[in-house]
C-alpha positions as CSV (number, residue, x, y, z in Angstrom):
1,X,-19.2,-3.2,-12.2
2,X,-17.4,-3.4,-15.5
3,X,-18.1,-6.3,-17.9
4,X,-16.1,-9.4,-17.4
5,X,-13.2,-9.8,-19.8
6,X,-11.7,-13.2,-20.7
7,X,-8.0,-13.3,-20.3
8,X,-5.5,-16.2,-20.5
9,X,-6.5,-18.5,-17.6
10,X,-8.8,-16.0,-15.8
11,X,-11.6,-13.5,-16.0
12,X,-11.1,-9.8,-15.1
13,X,-13.4,-6.8,-14.6
14,X,-13.1,-3.3,-13.3
15,X,-14.9,-2.5,-10.1
16,X,-17.6,0.1,-9.8
17,X,-15.2,2.5,-8.1
18,X,-12.7,5.2,-9.0
19,X,-10.0,2.4,-9.0
20,X,-9.8,-1.3,-8.6
21,X,-10.2,-4.5,-10.5
22,X,-11.1,-8.1,-9.8
23,X,-9.7,-11.4,-11.0
24,X,-11.5,-14.7,-10.7
25,X,-10.7,-18.2,-11.9
26,X,-7.0,-18.0,-11.3
27,X,-5.0,-20.1,-8.8
28,X,-1.8,-18.3,-7.9
29,X,-0.5,-21.5,-6.2
30,X,-0.1,-23.0,-9.7
31,X,2.6,-22.0,-12.3
32,X,1.7,-19.1,-14.5
33,X,2.5,-18.8,-18.2
34,X,4.3,-15.7,-19.5
35,X,1.1,-14.7,-21.3
36,X,-1.0,-15.0,-18.1
37,X,1.6,-13.0,-16.2
38,X,1.6,-10.2,-18.8
39,X,-2.2,-10.0,-18.7
40,X,-2.1,-9.8,-14.9
41,X,0.5,-6.9,-15.0
42,X,-1.6,-5.1,-17.6
43,X,-4.8,-5.4,-15.4
44,X,-2.7,-4.2,-12.4
45,X,-1.5,-1.1,-14.2
46,X,-5.1,-0.3,-15.4
47,X,-6.8,-0.9,-12.1
48,X,-4.2,0.3,-9.6
49,X,-5.7,-2.1,-7.1
50,X,-6.1,-5.7,-8.2
51,X,-8.1,-8.2,-6.1
52,X,-7.4,-11.9,-6.7
53,X,-10.3,-13.9,-5.3
54,X,-10.2,-17.4,-3.6
55,X,-6.5,-17.8,-3.1
56,X,-7.1,-20.2,-0.3
57,X,-4.2,-22.6,-1.3
58,X,-1.5,-20.0,-1.6
59,X,1.4,-20.8,0.7
60,X,3.9,-18.2,1.9
61,X,6.5,-19.7,-0.4
62,X,4.2,-19.3,-3.4
63,X,3.2,-15.8,-2.2
64,X,6.8,-14.8,-2.2
65,X,7.5,-16.4,-5.6
66,X,4.6,-14.7,-7.3
67,X,5.6,-11.3,-5.8
68,X,9.2,-11.7,-7.0
69,X,8.0,-11.9,-10.6
70,X,7.3,-8.2,-10.3
71,X,10.7,-7.4,-8.9
72,X,13.1,-7.5,-6.0
73,X,11.3,-7.7,-2.6
74,X,11.9,-5.1,0.2
75,X,12.4,-6.3,3.8
76,X,10.5,-4.3,6.4
77,X,12.6,-2.7,9.1
78,X,10.4,-4.2,11.9
79,X,12.1,-7.6,11.8
80,X,10.2,-8.8,14.9
81,X,7.1,-9.0,12.7
82,X,8.6,-11.0,9.8
83,X,6.9,-14.4,9.2
84,X,9.3,-17.0,10.7
85,X,11.4,-18.4,7.9
86,X,10.2,-15.8,5.4
87,X,11.7,-12.4,6.0
88,X,10.1,-11.1,2.8
89,X,6.7,-11.4,4.5
90,X,5.5,-8.8,7.1
91,X,2.8,-10.2,9.3
92,X,0.0,-7.7,9.7
93,X,-2.0,-8.9,12.7
94,X,-3.7,-7.9,16.0
95,X,-3.3,-11.4,17.4
96,X,-1.3,-12.0,20.6
97,X,-0.1,-15.6,21.3
98,X,1.6,-16.6,24.6
99,X,1.9,-12.9,25.4
100,X,3.7,-12.1,22.1
101,X,2.4,-9.9,19.3
102,X,2.7,-12.1,16.2
103,X,2.4,-9.1,13.8
104,X,2.1,-5.4,13.3
105,X,-1.3,-4.7,14.8
106,X,-1.7,-1.0,13.9
107,X,-0.5,-1.1,10.3
108,X,-2.2,1.4,8.1
109,X,-3.7,3.6,10.8
110,X,-2.8,6.7,8.8
111,X,-3.2,7.2,5.0
112,X,0.1,6.2,3.3
113,X,2.0,4.7,0.4
114,X,4.1,1.7,1.6
115,X,7.8,2.5,2.0
116,X,7.6,6.0,0.5
117,X,10.2,6.9,3.2
118,X,13.0,5.0,1.4
119,X,15.2,6.1,-1.5
120,X,13.5,3.7,-3.9
121,X,9.9,3.4,-2.7
122,X,7.7,0.4,-3.3
123,X,6.3,-0.5,-6.7
124,X,3.5,-2.3,-5.0
125,X,2.4,-4.5,-2.1
126,X,0.6,-7.9,-2.1
127,X,-1.6,-8.6,1.0
128,X,-3.0,-12.1,1.5
129,X,-5.8,-12.7,4.0
130,X,-5.2,-15.4,6.6
131,X,-7.8,-14.7,9.3
132,X,-10.5,-12.1,9.0
133,X,-12.8,-10.5,11.6
134,X,-16.5,-11.1,11.5
135,X,-17.1,-7.5,10.8
136,X,-15.1,-4.4,9.7
137,X,-11.4,-4.7,9.0
138,X,-11.7,-3.0,5.6
139,X,-8.9,-1.2,3.6
140,X,-9.6,2.0,1.7
141,X,-7.6,3.0,-1.3
142,X,-7.3,6.4,-2.9
143,X,-6.5,7.1,-6.6
144,X,-3.6,9.5,-6.6
145,X,-3.8,10.0,-10.4
146,X,-7.3,11.5,-9.9
147,X,-6.2,13.4,-6.8
148,X,-3.6,15.2,-8.9
149,X,-5.8,15.7,-12.0
150,X,-8.6,17.2,-10.0
151,X,-6.4,19.8,-8.2
152,X,-7.1,23.4,-8.9
153,X,-4.7,24.9,-11.5
154,X,-3.3,27.2,-8.8
155,X,-2.4,24.3,-6.5
156,X,-0.8,22.4,-9.4
157,X,1.4,25.4,-10.1
158,X,2.4,25.7,-6.5
159,X,3.5,22.1,-6.3
160,X,4.8,21.5,-9.8
161,X,8.5,21.4,-9.0
162,X,8.4,20.9,-5.2
163,X,9.9,18.1,-3.3
164,X,8.8,16.8,0.1
165,X,10.5,15.0,3.0
166,X,9.1,11.5,3.8
167,X,9.9,10.0,7.2
168,X,9.2,6.6,8.7
169,X,9.3,8.0,12.2
170,X,6.8,10.8,11.5
171,X,3.9,9.1,13.2
172,X,5.7,6.2,14.9
173,X,5.6,7.4,18.5
174,X,2.0,8.6,18.1
175,X,1.0,5.2,16.9
176,X,2.8,3.6,19.9
177,X,0.9,5.9,22.2
178,X,-2.5,5.0,20.6
179,X,-2.2,1.3,20.5
180,X,1.1,0.0,22.0
181,X,1.1,-2.4,19.0
182,X,4.8,-1.8,18.3
183,X,8.1,-1.6,20.1
184,X,10.3,1.5,20.3
185,X,12.7,1.7,17.3
186,X,16.3,0.9,18.1
187,X,19.1,3.2,16.9
188,X,20.0,0.6,14.4
189,X,16.5,0.5,13.0
190,X,16.4,4.3,12.8
191,X,19.6,4.3,10.9
192,X,18.0,2.0,8.3
193,X,15.3,4.5,7.5
194,X,16.7,8.0,7.3
195,X,14.3,10.7,5.9
196,X,14.1,10.9,2.1
197,X,13.2,13.7,-0.4
198,X,10.8,12.9,-3.2
199,X,8.8,14.9,-5.7
200,X,5.3,16.0,-4.5
201,X,4.0,15.0,-8.0
202,X,5.6,11.9,-9.5
203,X,5.4,10.5,-13.0
204,X,4.5,6.8,-13.0
205,X,7.4,5.0,-14.7
206,X,5.1,2.5,-16.6
207,X,2.0,4.5,-17.5
208,X,3.5,8.0,-17.8
209,X,0.7,9.5,-15.8
210,X,1.3,12.0,-13.1
211,X,0.2,11.2,-9.5
212,X,0.2,13.1,-6.2
213,X,2.9,11.5,-4.0
214,X,2.2,12.7,-0.4
215,X,0.5,11.1,2.6
216,X,-0.3,12.0,6.1
217,X,1.5,8.9,7.3
218,X,4.9,9.6,6.0
219,X,5.1,13.1,4.4
220,X,6.6,15.5,7.0
221,X,7.1,18.8,5.1
222,X,7.5,20.4,1.7
223,X,11.0,21.7,1.0
224,X,11.8,25.2,0.0
225,X,8.8,27.0,1.6
226,X,8.1,28.3,5.1
227,X,7.0,25.7,7.6
228,X,3.6,27.2,8.1
229,X,3.0,27.3,4.4
230,X,4.1,23.7,4.1
231,X,1.8,22.6,6.9
232,X,-1.2,24.4,5.3
233,X,-0.5,23.1,1.9
234,X,0.0,19.5,3.0
235,X,-3.2,19.6,5.1
236,X,-5.1,20.6,2.0
237,X,-3.4,17.9,-0.2
238,X,-4.1,15.2,2.4
239,X,-7.8,16.2,2.6
240,X,-8.2,16.6,-1.1
241,X,-6.6,13.3,-2.0
242,X,-8.8,11.1,0.3
243,X,-12.2,12.4,-0.6
244,X,-14.8,9.7,-1.4
245,X,-14.8,10.6,-5.1
246,X,-11.3,9.2,-5.4
247,X,-11.6,6.1,-3.1
248,X,-12.4,2.4,-3.2
249,X,-13.3,0.5,0.1
250,X,-12.2,-3.1,0.0
251,X,-14.3,-5.4,2.1
252,X,-12.1,-8.5,2.6
253,X,-13.3,-11.9,1.8
254,X,-11.6,-15.2,2.8
255,X,-8.8,-16.1,0.4
256,X,-8.4,-12.6,-1.0
257,X,-5.0,-11.4,-2.2
258,X,-4.9,-7.7,-3.0
259,X,-2.1,-6.2,-5.0
260,X,-1.9,-2.4,-5.1
261,X,0.4,0.1,-6.8
262,X,2.2,2.3,-4.3
263,X,3.3,4.7,-7.0
264,X,-0.2,6.0,-7.7
265,X,-2.4,5.0,-4.6
266,X,-2.4,5.5,-0.9
267,X,-4.4,3.4,1.6
268,X,-5.8,3.3,5.0
269,X,-6.8,0.4,7.3
270,X,-10.1,1.0,9.1
271,X,-9.4,-1.3,12.0
272,X,-11.7,-3.9,13.5
273,X,-13.6,-4.4,16.8
274,X,-11.6,-5.4,19.9
275,X,-11.4,-9.1,20.4
276,X,-11.8,-10.0,16.7
277,X,-8.7,-11.5,15.2
278,X,-7.2,-10.3,11.9
279,X,-4.1,-11.6,10.3
280,X,-2.7,-10.9,6.8
281,X,0.7,-11.6,5.1
282,X,2.3,-8.7,3.1
283,X,5.1,-8.7,0.6
284,X,6.4,-5.5,-0.9
285,X,8.0,-5.1,-4.3
286,X,10.8,-2.6,-4.7
287,X,10.3,0.3,-7.1
288,X,12.6,3.0,-8.4
289,X,13.6,6.5,-7.6
290,X,10.5,8.8,-8.1
291,X,10.8,11.5,-10.8
């Protein structure tokens, strides 16, 4: 672990991992000064994944309000899994109450960057633990700066000016077949998430660093090359970017709120044993057009 640093109103340290930082001593249910918010944003940009401990008192209203300080919030296309009264919050849950799924139970089954399939993908997501299983239920994050930087020179040259198609529906039916945790998409929902083209390598708009911007969950193909070559190259990039040397495994604790940068990370939910309940609330901050 890195050494604790004293910031306005909290303590912060880097985790002993290729990415990740931890904040303690801060209550996000209370008003934050501009200096404290600036320190949080700087820690977020440095760590890529920022863990706020012991946020037991954070209400949905406060979760939304804190998230909005980073930008406009994006509303997920699966409206049936919005938290009632709070469309900005997607309920991520395997819980069934009175025969109804209260949330998206298979979220994160494939490596992905949230909402990479829209024209202006997410800046970041904030996930707040509500109910955790007794074991497992972890989330793994991959550092896409490192994934790009550690690519062989020849691969960097091959992808330098390439763009790829991102599609929300890429794995949708496969997920439904695996878990039946989601309903078929309506034609109206499909129309809300048409495929989008983004650079394979994007420049982070705040740090200026280059990051690989593909994932098995949403990246369908690389444009401008034969399909077989695209499939082979994407398979390599997916495997390369998720190797243990680039990842941090977050083991959730009660009260955790985790804020990750979708512009330079991808993540994967590991799942939890059958019969164990897991519920988290997610907001997603709008980003900008990748370049």
